[in-house]
C-alpha positions in Angstrom: 93.8 80.6 95.5 97.6 81.1 95.2 99.2 83.3 97.9 100.6 85.9 95.4 97.1 86.4 94.0 95.6 86.7 97.5 98.3 89.3 98.4 97.5 91.2 95.2 93.7 91.1 95.8 94.1 92.3 99.4 96.5 95.0 98.4 94.0 96.3 95.8 91.1 96.1 98.2 93.1 97.9 100.9 93.9 100.9 98.8 90.7 100.5 96.7 92.4 101.0 93.4 89.9 99.4 91.0 89.7 99.1 87.2 86.6 101.2 86.5 83.7 100.0 84.5 84.6 96.3 85.0 82.9 93.5 86.9 85.0 91.8 89.5 84.2 88.1 89.7 85.1 85.9 92.7 84.2 82.3 93.3 80.6 82.8 94.3 79.9 86.5 94.1 79.9 89.2 91.5 80.5 92.9 92.3 79.2 95.5 89.8 81.0 98.8 89.9 78.9 102.0 89.3 80.6 105.2 88.5 79.0 108.7 88.3 81.4 111.5 87.4 79.6 113.9 89.7 80.5 111.7 92.7 84.2 111.9 91.8 84.3 115.6 92.3 85.0 115.1 96.0 88.7 114.6 96.6 89.8 112.9 99.8 93.0 112.2 101.6 93.5 108.4 101.8 95.6 106.6 104.5 96.6 102.9 104.4 97.1 101.8 108.0 99.0 98.6 108.9 96.0 97.2 110.8 92.5 96.0 110.3 89.8 98.3 111.7 86.5 96.6 112.0 84.5 99.8 111.8 82.9 100.3 108.3 81.4 103.8 108.8 82.8 107.3 108.8 85.5 108.5 111.1 86.6 111.9 112.1 90.1 111.5 110.6 90.4 115.1 109.8 89.9 116.0 113.5 91.7 113.2 115.3 94.4 112.0 112.9 95.5 114.3 110.2 96.3 117.3 112.4 98.9 115.2 114.1 100.7 114.0 110.9 104.0 115.8 110.6 107.4 115.3 108.8 109.8 112.9 110.5 113.0 114.5 111.8 115.2 112.0 110.0 113.8 112.5 106.5 111.7 115.0 104.6 109.9 112.2 102.7 108.9 110.3 105.8 105.8 111.3 107.8 105.1 110.4 111.4 102.0 110.1 113.4 100.5 107.7 115.9 97.4 105.5 116.1 96.0 104.4 119.4 99.3 105.4 121.0 101.5 103.3 118.7 104.0 105.2 116.5 103.5 105.2 112.7 105.9 106.1 109.9 104.7 106.6 106.4 105.2 108.2 103.0 103.0 109.5 100.1 102.4 107.0 97.3 101.0 108.3 94.0 98.3 106.3 92.2 99.9 104.7 89.1 99.4 106.5 85.8 96.3 105.4 83.9 94.6 104.3 87.2 92.2 106.1 89.4 92.1 106.0 93.2 88.4 105.7 94.0 86.6 105.1 97.3 83.7 102.8 96.9 80.7 102.2 99.2 78.7 99.0 99.2 74.9 99.2 98.7 73.0 96.6 100.7 71.4 93.9 98.6 69.8 90.5 99.3 71.4 88.7 96.4 74.9 87.2 96.0 76.0 90.2 94.0 77.2 93.5 95.5 76.8 96.9 94.0 79.7 99.3 94.7 79.2 103.0 94.2 82.0 105.6 93.9 81.9 108.1 96.7 85.2 110.0 96.3 88.6 110.0 94.6 92.2 110.4 95.5 95.5 110.8 93.5 97.8 109.7 96.2 97.6 108.1 99.6 99.8 107.7 102.7 101.1 104.2 103.3 101.9 103.7 107.0 104.1 101.2 108.9 104.3 100.5 112.6 107.5 102.4 113.8 109.6 101.4 110.8 110.3 103.7 107.9 108.7 102.9 104.5 111.0 100.9 102.2 111.0 99.3 98.8 110.2 96.0 100.4 106.7 97.2 101.3 103.8 95.7 99.3 102.7 99.1 98.2 106.1 100.1 97.0 105.8 97.2 94.5 102.4 98.5 93.2 103.9 99.6 89.9 105.4 96.1 89.3 101.9 94.5 90.0 100.3 96.9 87.5 102.9 95.9 84.8 102.2 92.2 85.5 98.4 92.7 85.4 98.7 94.7 82.1 100.8 91.9 80.6 98.4 89.2 81.7 95.3 91.0 80.4 96.8 92.3 77.2 95.0 91.4 74.1 97.0 88.6 72.4 95.1 89.0 69.1 96.2 92.5 68.5 
């Protein structure tokens, strides 16, 4: 798999922006996306941290992380916080137009296919860096470019 495609796939999986009502196919597995509008009534605050957390359950983010997020002294657009004692700097990133920010949960199955169920939605998320201010070089800052490329690649050439 080409590196650019891997980066794009991991970026999408990290922020969980997914084309709704489509089936995502990988080499050996298929994931079916299930969407019920009633589940999308819950709106959440999403954070993209610059690390991998091997915990896949709920976390008390509203108690132990969000109360400590504050504007940075240098800029009104930059937020600051810390995670496990390490400083974080971040900024709000809107979900691109015509897309939906959706949090999906995996249902356990015995087959090669996975069913993903929508559990909440978000319109923006905070993208965090370790002690460096967010910039246009960040992968997430290039999200609009990736969306334009994806739309061009998947455009119907017949019409």
